[in-house]
N, C-alpha and C positions, 0 to 999 in steps of 0.2 A: 660547652658540649661534653666535657669530661663528666660532669655530674649526671647528665642525662644518660651517658653510656653506663656508668656504674649502677644507676637505678635499673637499667635494662638487664644488666648481668645478674643483679641480685634477684630478679624476678624469674630467672630461668630455673626450671626444675631439672635436676640431674638424677633420675630414678636409679640408674645403674649404680652410681656411687653411693646413694642412700641405702640401696639394698646391700652393698658390700659392707657398709658400716653396721647395719643392723645384724647381718650375719656374723660379723666379727664380735659384736657384743654378746651374741648368744653363746660364744665360746670363751670369752674372757671379759673382765670388767673394764679393762683399759684398751683403747684403740689408739695407736700411734698413726696419725694421718701425715704421711710424708709426701714430699713433692717439691719441685723447684719453686723458687720465689715467683710470686704473681701468677701461679698456675690456677688459683681459685680455691685454695684451702680455706681461707677466711670466709669467703662467700658461701661455700658449701657448709661450713660449720654454723654460720648464722642462719642457714635455712632450716635447721632442725627444729621442729616445733617444740616449744616449751623449754628449750635448753637455756641454761645460764651461761652467757658468753663472758669470758674474762680475757682481756688483752694483757699478757704478761710483760709486754714492753713498758707498761705504765707503772710508776712507783706505787700508786694506790693499790694495784693488784698485789704487788709484793707485800705491802703492809697488811692487806686482808688475809694473806696466806702465811703470814709470819707464825701463826699458831694454826697449823693445818687441821689438827684434831677439832679444835673449837669451831673453826669455820665450817668444816664438813659436817659436823654434828648439827649445825643450824639448817642444813639442807636435808639430810636424812636419806632422801631418794631423788630420782630424776637424773638428768643428764647435765654434766658440767663440761664446758669447753674451756680448755687452757691453751690459748693461742700463743705460739712462740714460747712454749714453756721453758725452753733452755735459758731464757733470760732471768728466771728465778734463781736465787742464791743456791737452793738445794732442791732441784726439781724431783729427783728420785725419791726423796723423803716424802714429799707431798703425795706422789703416786703410790708409794708403798703403803702409806697410812690409809689412803682412800681404798685401795684394793683389799687390804687385810681387815680393816676395822669397819668399813661401811659397804658391805656387799650389795646393798640395794642401789648404790650409786653406779652410774655409768659415766666414765671419763673419756673425753676425746682430747688428746694432746697433739699439737701440731708442731712440725719443724721441717726445715728444708733438707735435712740430711737424715741418715739413718740414726736411730736412737743410740746405737753403740758408738757412734762417732762423737757424741756429746760428752766431753770430759767430765762434766758435772754429774753424770749418771754413774754413781758408784755401785748401784744395784741394777742388774740387767732385767729385773722384773720377770724372771723366767716363770712361765705358766700363768702369769697375770695379764699378759698383753697379747694383742694381735696387731699386725701392721697392715695398713692399706696405703698403697702408693698411688696417689692421684696424678694422672697423666694429663698432658695437654688435651684439648677438646678432641674427642674421638670422632672418626668419620660417622659413626652411628648417632652422634649427638648433634650433628650440624643443623639438622632441621629444627631442633629445639632452640638453637641459637639464631634462627632466621637466616641461615646461610644455605643457598641453593647452588652456588658455584664452587665445585670442589677445587678448582685451580686457585681460588682465593685462599682456601685452607692450606694448600701446598705452598703458596708463595709467602703468605704472612705467618704461617704457623698456627699453633693451637693455644697460645696464651690469650686469654680473653681480650686483654687490652689491644693486642696487635690484630687479632682477628676481627674485632668489632669496630675498630676505629674508622672514622670517616674516610681516611686515605691511608695508603701505605706509608709508614713512618720509620725509615731506616734508623733514625737516631734512637729509637726505642731499644734496639738490640745492643748498641754500644753502651747505653746508659744501664741497661740490665746487667751487662757483664761487669761494669764498674761496681754496681751494688752487690752483685754476687760475690765478687772478690772481697769487698769490704765487710759484708755482713755474714756470709756463709763460710768463706775460706779462712779469713783472718781470725774470726772468732773461735774457730774450731781446730785449726791446724797451724803448724809453724811453717809458713811459706814466706820466705824472706825475699824472693826474687819475683816481684809483682809482674814486671814486664815479660820476663821469660815464661812465667806461668800462663799469663794471658796469651802469649804467642803460641804456646803449646795448645791451649784451648782452641784458638783460631785454626791451627793446623788440623786438629781433630775434626772440627766442623767442616773444613774444606775437603778433607779426605774421608768424610763420613761414609760408612759402608765398605771401606777398604780394609785390607789386612793391616794389622799393626806392625810397623817396622820400627822397632825401638832405636836401632842405630841411626836410622835416618832422622827420626824425631830428635834425638840427642844432637845430631849435627846441625839441624835447622834451628834449634833453640839455644845452642851453645851451652847445653846442660850435660852433665854426666849421665851415663846410663842408669846408675842407681837413683839419681834425682828424678829422671824421667819416670822411672817405675814408681817412685813415691808419689809424684804429682798425678800420675795416671790413677793411682788408688784414690787420691783425693777427689779427682774428677768423677770417678765412678761412685764413690760414697755419697757425694753431693748430688748425684743423679743427673749430671750434665752430660754424661756419656753412658751408653749401654754397651757392655762388653759381652760379645757372644763367643762361646767356645766351640771349636769344631766337634761335630758328631763323628765318632769312629768306634770301631770294635776290633781294632788290631790289624786291619788290612794294611799291607805294606805300601800301597799306593795312596792311602788316605792321609790328608793333613791331620795331625794329631795335637799340635800345641799352639800354633800361631792363631790368635783370636782376631775377630773383626771388631771394629769399634764404630758405633753409630752415634751421631749427635742426637740430643734429646728432643729436638723440635725442628720441623722442616723450615720454619721461618728463619731460624738462625743458620741453618745449612745454606739456604738460598742467599741470605744476606752475606755470609762469609765468602761465598763464591761470586759475589757481585752481580747476581741475576736480578736485574731490574724488571725483566719480564721473562716468562717461561716458554721455552720451546717444548715440543712433544718429548724429546729425549730427556729434557730436564724433569718433566712431569713423571716420566717413568722411574727416574732415580728417586724422586721424592715420594712417589707412591709406595715404594718399597718400605720407606720409613713409616708411613701411615699404617701399613699392614703390620709392621713390627709393633707399633704402639697398641694396636688391637690385641695382638698376641700377649704383650706385656700385661694388659688389663685383664684379659680373660683366661690366659693360660698360666703365666707366671703368677698372677694374682690368686690363682687357685692352687699354688704350690707345685706346679709342674715346670719343666724347663723348656727353653727354646734354644736351638743350636743352628748352625749352618753346616753345610757339607761341601768339601772340596777335595779333589785328588791331585796328584802330581802332574796330570795332563791338563790341569786347570778347568776341568769339568766340575760344575758346582750346582748346588740346589740352594735357593735363597734361604729357606728356613726349614728346619727339621724339628718335629715335636715327637719325642718318644711316647709310645702308647702302651708300653708294657708287654711282657711275654715275647720279647724279640721283635716287636713291630715298631715302626716309626712312620709318621706321616710326613710326606714331602710336599713343600709349599713353594710354588713359584709365583712371582708378582709381575704382572705386565700391565702396561697402560692400555693395551688392546690385544685381542686374540690374534691379530694379523701377524703372520711370520713366526708364531710360536713353534719351537721345535723341542724335542725331548732328549737332547744329547745328555744334559745333566741328569735328568731323571733316569734315563737308561743305565748310565754308569752307576748311579746310586742303587738302583734296584738289583743290579748284578751282584752288589755286595750285601744289600739289605732288602731281600725280596718282600718282606711282610709289611703291610701298611697301605694307606690310601694316598693318591696323588691329587693335588689341588692346584688349580690355576686361578689366582685371585685377580679379577679385572673390575674396574669401576662400573657400577650399574648393571652388572650381568645377573640374569636370573640363573638359579642353580640348575645345572643339567650335566649329564655325562656325555663325554665325547671320546672317541677312540683316536689316538695319535699313534700310528704305527702299531706296535704290539702292546701299547699301554692305554688303559682307560684312565682318563683324567676328569675329575669333577671340576667344572668351571663354575665359579661362584663369586658373589660380591663379598666385600670385607665385612659387611653387616651380618651376613649369614654364616660366615666361616666359623665363628666360635661354636655354634650349635653342632656343626658337622664334625668337630674335633672331639666332642664328648664321648 
């Protein structure tokens, strides 16, 4: 069955991500395709028509690239995929030669973390590269994957293996974490305390969407505060957690420093919380993560920022997207419109009056509705990106 599943995944077209790659290549010869393990980087890379695919895990690839200039000259033009490029002895040398000496080539290099975290990269390739962060399957892509039940995406998450499997497989998540530590953490960072590190990751997943409490995390993992801070940076760089900073402009009542931390995938959040099935309240919490993933893809992916907002009275707005010239869009995420109230938006708009208000609800058609003194645009997650432009 696994072979059938992988054939199915490889046949899926992901036009949004192909567009992102093409757009990045228009601006630079090298694209760094980042994303967590098994998110679909290899499948996306292999779907590029006419591209030469090289698996840098293989010794034969390292041998072919031992003389990069000679190898690249034999190609002259076209697209070259260097999958897991950090496995090469000197990856930055290969990329620098490709960018500087063979301008007709387009290079796609993949890795699970940011390029800056790979110690072998002695050259940052400034001006020669663009980064595309591949995310778990977005809500807007579910139909292409043959998924019609949104709750399946919430429960299993967006890694293709988990999403498309014949049955929910909890073992997949624990096995993934073992592989993540061995391949992504240990190869790039000095993390000596495996159990404590994975305990911290588990806590972050269970508390996903909550405010970061460093002292509490340190106590629960028996780690020092400096070690927790170091490990949090590792988790963020390897893209297993998303850290959102609070939006503020100096208001005394606004939260200004304490961030929120979200797990990278709803399936891992649900698994870490022991949710064998989802209740409506569970769906609401996971839906917030799905909206954030869409914002990461369409807003952060275009060089903009996403924040949250909260004041000392614990009034908050799920997400805030600055829009320039003193304006900011406020985004609330709800599983249904029933019972929605504008306490958070009201407080936010008292401090930051400029911008639009959005309520993102599954399956809703875009329309405006007045809640008290505020006009709120109710919309679906699929339509949200175009409304934020």
